[in-house]
N, C-alpha and C positions, 0 to 999 in steps of 0.2 A: 658541308659547313652548317653549324647549328643556326637556327633562326626561329623567330616567333612572329606572329601576326600582331598588328596594332591592337586587336581586340584583347589579346592577353595582357598587354601593358595597361590598357584602360580598365581592365577588370581589377587590377591592383592599384587603381588610381588613389584610393584612400591611403594605402601604405606609402606610395611614392609621392603623394601630394600633387599629382598632375591633373589638369583639366583639359578636356577636349574643346577646341575653339573653332576649328573649321576643317574641311576636307573629310575624307571617308573615315568611318569608325571601325570598319572591318576590312579584312583582306590585306594585301601588300605583304612585304617581307622585311623584317628588321634582322640583319645579320651581324651588325657591329654598331658601336656607338663612338662618336667623335665629338670633341668640343672644338668649335671653329667660329671664326668671324663671319658676318653676313656676306662679306665679299670673297670668302675663301672656299667656296663650295666646288670650284671647277675641278679640283683634283681628287675628289672623294668618289669612292666606289659605289655602285648601285647597292641598295639595301641598307645604306648607312643612315642611322638616326642621328641627326645633327643637333647638338645642344649649342645654341648660339651664345657666343662669348660676349655678352653685352651687360653693361651696368645700368643703362637707361633704355627705355623703350625706343627702338629704332624708328626712323621715319617710315611712312607708308611706302615711299618710293623704294627704299632699300629692302623692305619686306617683299615688295612685288618682284624685284630683281631676284632675290633669293628664292622665291617660289618658282619663278620661271626656270632657274637653273636646276632646282631640285626636281621639278617635273621632267626636265629634259634628261637628266642623268639617272632617273629612277631611284632617287633617294627614298629611304624608309620614312622620313618625316622631319619636321622641324619642331624643336622644343625651346621655348623661351623661359629662362629661369626667373621670370618676373611677370607682373600683370601688365598687359599692353592691349588697348583696344585695337581690333583688326578692322581695317577699312573694307568697304564693300568690294572694292576691286581685288583686294587680297583674298577675301573669302571666295570670290568667284574663281580666281586663279588656282586656289587650293583644291576646289571641287573639280575643276576641269582637268587639272594636272594630276589628280589622284594623290595629292600630298597631304597627309594628316598634319595638322598644326595643333600643338599642345602648349600649355602654359604651366609653370610650377612656381607660383608666387612664393618668395621667401626661401626657396631651396637653393643650396649651393650647386653649381654646375658639376663640380667634382663628385659630390655625393650622389647626384643623379646618375652620372656616368657609371660609377661603381655598381649601384643597385641594378640598373638596367643591363649592364654588361653581365652581371650574374645571371639574370634571367635568360639572356641570349646564349651564353657559353657554358654555364655551369648550373645544370638543373639541381644538383644536390645542394649546392650553396644557396640557391634561391628557395628551395624547399625549407631549409633550416631558417632562413630569414623570415619566410612566411609563417612558420610555426611560432617563432619568437614574437612576431607582430600579433598573431592571433591570441597568444597567451596574455600579452600586455592588454589588449582590448577586452578580453574576457575578465581579467582581474579587475579592470576599471569598472566594467559593467556590474560586477558582483558587489561593488561598494554601495550601490543604490539602495532604495527602500526594499525591505525584505519581501514584501508582497509582490514586487515587480522584478526581483533580481533574477529569477530563473529565466523568464522570457527575455530579459535584457541580455543575459549571458548567451543564450542560444542565438539570438539575433546578431550579436557582436561576433560570435564565432563563425556564423555563416557568412557574414559580410567579409571577414578577414580571410577566410579560406576560399572564397569564391564559389559559394553554393548555399545549401540549406542544411543546418544541423538541427535534428529533431530528437526528442526523447520518446522512444517507443516503449510503452508500458509492458512489463513482464515481471510478475511477482515471484518468479522462480529463477531469476537471473543469478548466475553463479558468482561466487566471490572472486574466482580466478579470471573472470572476463575483464579485459582491459578497459572496455568502454562501459562497464556496468555502473549504474547509478544507485546509491543507497541513501536512505535516511537513517543515519546511525547504523544500526545493524539490520535494518529492514530493506529487503530488495525492492527496487522501484522500477527498473527497466534498463535499457541500454541506449547509448547515443548512436545515431546513424547519420551519415553524411551523403547528401545528394548533390553532385557537382552541377554547376550551371552549364548550360549548353555552350556558353561562350568561353568557358575556361576549363577545358579538359587537360590543360598543359601540366600544371603541377598541383592543382587543388587536391586531387585524390591522394597523392603522396604526402602532401603536407597534413591532410586530415588524418591519415593513418598514424602519423607521429603525434599530432596534437590532441586527438580525441581522448586518450587516457587522462591527460592533464585537465582537459575541459570537463570530463566526467567527474573528476575530483572536485572541481570548483562548483559544478552543478549540485553535487551531493551536499557540499557544505551550505550552499545557498538554500537548498530544500530543508535541511535540518534547522537552519536559522528561522525560516518561515514557519515551520511546524511548531517550533518552540514558542514563537510569539503567538501563534493562533490558539494553541491547545494547552499552554502551561497552566492557566487557571483551572481548567477542567481536570487536568492530571492531579493537581493538588487536592481538589475536592474528592476525586476518586480514591486517593490514598486514605483520606479521612473516613470515607464511607466503608472501606475495607476494615479499618480499625473498629468502627462502630458495630459492624456486623458480628465480629468475633470477640468483642470485648466482654469482660465480666459485667454483670448487671450494675455493680457498684461504680463502674466507670462511665456509664451511659450519659449521666447528667453532665459530666465534665466534657465529654466529647461533643455533646449537643451544644454546649456553650461555644466550643471551638468552631463548630459548624456554623453557628450563628454569626460569629465574627468574620468567617470567610465568606458569608453571604449565601450559604447553601440553605435553601428554604425547606427545612425539615417538616414544616407544618403542612406541606402538600401531601397528596396521595401518592404512594410509591408502590410499584410492582417490580419484582425482581425475577430475572431468569438466571439459572445457574448452569454453566457449561462445564461438563466433565469430559476430559480428553482421555481416550483409551486406545492403546495399541493392541489390537486383537491378537497379534502374534506373541506379545509379551506384556501381560497385564501389570508387571512390576516396573515396566519401562516408563520413565518420566518424559513428558514432552520437552523439546528444546526451548531454551529461554527466548530464542529468536522468534519462535512462533507467537509468544505473547506480545512482543514488540510489534510484529507485523499486524496482528489482530487489533491491537490498540489503535494503530494508525488508521486501519480500514474502518474501524468502528467510528472514530472521530469524524471521518469524512462522510459516513452514512448519517451521523447525527446532525450534521450541518443543514441537511435538507428537511429536518423534521420540526414540527411545532413544539413538541414536548421538550422538557429538560432531560438530557440523557447523560449517563456516565457509564464507563466500563472500569472495573477494578479487578484485581487478581489476588486470590488467596491461595498460596502455595501453587499447585498445578492447575487450579480451576479458575474460571472467569465468571464474573458477575456482571450482568447488564441491568442497569437501573433506569427506569422511566418514571419521571415525576411530573405531576400536573395538578391542577386544582381539583378538589373532590367533586364528584357528581357527574363527570363526563363518562359516557359509555365506551365500551370496546377497548378499554385500557389494556387488558390482557391480550386481546387479539393484535393490537398494534405492536406490543412488545414481541409477540410471537413472530411477526413479520421480520422485525429487525434481527432477532436472535437467530432465525433461520438463515438469513443472509450472512451473518457472521460465522455460523457453523459451516455453511457451504464454503465460505472463503477459507476457513481453517483446513478443510479437506483438500482444497485446491493447493494451498501452500505446502501441505504435507504430502502431496502426490497420492492421496488416497490412503496413506498409511495409518493416519490417526482418525478415529471415529469421534464425533462430537455428539454427546448426549445432552439434551437440554431439559431441565426441570423448570416448571413455571409456578411461581407463587401467585397469590391473589392480591389485589390492590388493598393497601392498608395505609392509615394516616399516621403521620408523626414518626418520631425516632423509634418508638416501640413497634409501630407498624412496619417500618422498614426492616427491622430485625426479624419480625415474624414472617414477612413475605420472603426474606432471604432463607430462613429456616425451612419454610415450606418448599421452596424451590430446590434447596439442597437435598431434602428428603426425597423429593420426586426423582431427581437425577440419580441419586445413589440407589434408589429402589429399582429404577429402570435398568441400571447397569447390573445390579445383583440378580435380576430376574431374566437377564439375557436380551433385554430390549435396547442394546447398544445402538447408538445412532438415531434414536427416536426423539421426538419432542413430547414430553409428558406433562400434563397439567395436574396439580395436586388437588384432590378432593379433601378439604380439611374439615369436613363435618363429622363430629362425634368420634366414634370408635375407629373409623378408617384412618384418621390421622395418627392415632396411637399405634395402630398396626403397622403403618408405613414406617414409623420410627423404629419399631422393633425389627421389621424386615430389613431396613437399611443397615442395621448393625450385624456384621458377620458373626460376632460372638453370641448375641441374643438369638439370631436365627438358627445357629447350630444347636444351641441348647434345646430350643423348641422342636427342631427337626428330630433330635435324638429320642424325644418322647414317643413320636409316631413311627420311628424306624421299623419296629416289628411288623407293622402293617404293609411295609413295602415288599415283603416276601411274596405277596400276591402280584398278579399282573397289574400294570398301571391303572386300568379301568376299575378293577376290583378294589384297588387301594383307594382310589378317589371315592368310590361308592361307600367304602367303610368310613372314610373321614367325614363325609357328608352325613351319614347315619349317626356317627358319634357326636357331631356338632349339634344335630337336631335333638338328640337325646339329652345332652348336657344343657343346652340352652332352654329346654323345656322342663328343667328341674328333675331330670331322670324319669320323666313320665313317658312310657311307651305309647299311651293313647294320644297325647298331644303331639309327640314326635311323629306318630303314624299319620295324623291329619296333615302335618306339614310335608311329609314325604309321600303322601298318597299311598300309604301301606297299612295293612292290618296290624294292630298292636302286637299280635303274636309274631308277625314277621320281624318287627322291630326287636322284640325280646330275643328271638332266635339270633339275629345278627349281633346284638350286643353281647350275648354269651360268647360268641366266637371272638369278638373284639377284645373283651375283657381278658379272655384266656391268652390272647396274643400279647396284650400290653402288660399283663401282670401288675396292674395298678389298682388301687382302691378308689373307685370312682365315687364312693360315699364321703370321702374326705374332702372338705371344702377347698383346701389349698391345692390338692391334687386335681380336683375337678376344674378349678380356675385355670391352672397351668395347662391342662389338656385342652380345654376349650380355646384358650389363647393360641395354642399350637395348631389346632384345627383351623382357626380363622386365618392365621398366618400362612398355613399350607394352601388354603383355598385362594388367598390373595395372590400367592405366587403363581398358581395355575391361571388365575384370571389375568394377571399382568402379562404372562407369557402369551 
């Protein structure tokens, strides 16, 4: 015969509407449910939970008689479908006789009998009832304030199911997982249920059915919370992305728009540019879900920082912008720390497939400075990728000629044209080729003077002349022509920049 203990019933007290009044809270056996009058207990079998058929609180004397009979016959307990104060003698009799006494104010005796009978005799039916009850409580909890909704939903779910429901973080949880929790398309984790020690009866089965629905509610609650927390920052980030790529003629209009949104362009800005590369397929574009996940991770990092932070996306690349009052030191270093954390998280999300290369700009003031820092960061990132330094963090040195060379080197078309000028020297081994390029650069940068080039290279002028004859023969170029001389010198500097970057 199926049966449950009194503790199982008490663990569902919120759903059933019952309260413990006296007698034991654990143990015993409830094998059936009957509705009977206080004086009709003599013919009931042991293990019966009696729902007293009363419309008004019975006298203490009648309750005492009922408790003596219940204890003598080994009944499972007495349940009053109303609120009635219990005399001290009745409480003592319930304790000594091992008879649990419960109350259910405002509940119909027939409804109680059906609900408890399901628990006793039909586990599947009770499981479904518990699932329905849990979802009702979860939906009600989700209607509360957005900032508290997730905790309220998890607490309501645990109380209804008889245990603890928790969100275990996992940024790589799969879409097909029934208990997976997502913020939009961003994986967040999965729900887990830990049953209470007092209720191993049906809590686990009910949780297995209810958790997918609860996960859906938690996902919606998280999305609502994130939208309220980060919507203003997302709007500013979209404007920043437009400002960075806009034609110069549109900068003033976009600056006015930024002012109306409250974005302080007058601050000092420093930009990091993240370029994502698939080493196995350089033409492969990162998934859009990666951007969404990185954006959320970045927002959560920004909340603990003193500076004003934004993350924006331009095509497949990400920009991280840190803004603060001019004059503070270490601005670039602090940006580097955050950018490194975001790049590491990108690799975690992608399972190591995507490499994140970070270019760092320098702190600049105002709208023009923001655009300049972004350009510096982009050049540094693209140069690093082009020179084989994928996955590194590179800071741009923007002084003088080096910045121009970086811009040339970051352009595949420009780089190829310049490399073609020096390709005849590559017939030698790499060491000899580099020596030839350094000799050629010293010669050209010293106005074709073997003596001055020799002092720079620590060579005799005759040795420089001898090398240059071989180089000119290989190149088949007129190094006396100013345009040719400029192009070849530029090619030499870009070639040596490539070697240095590697």
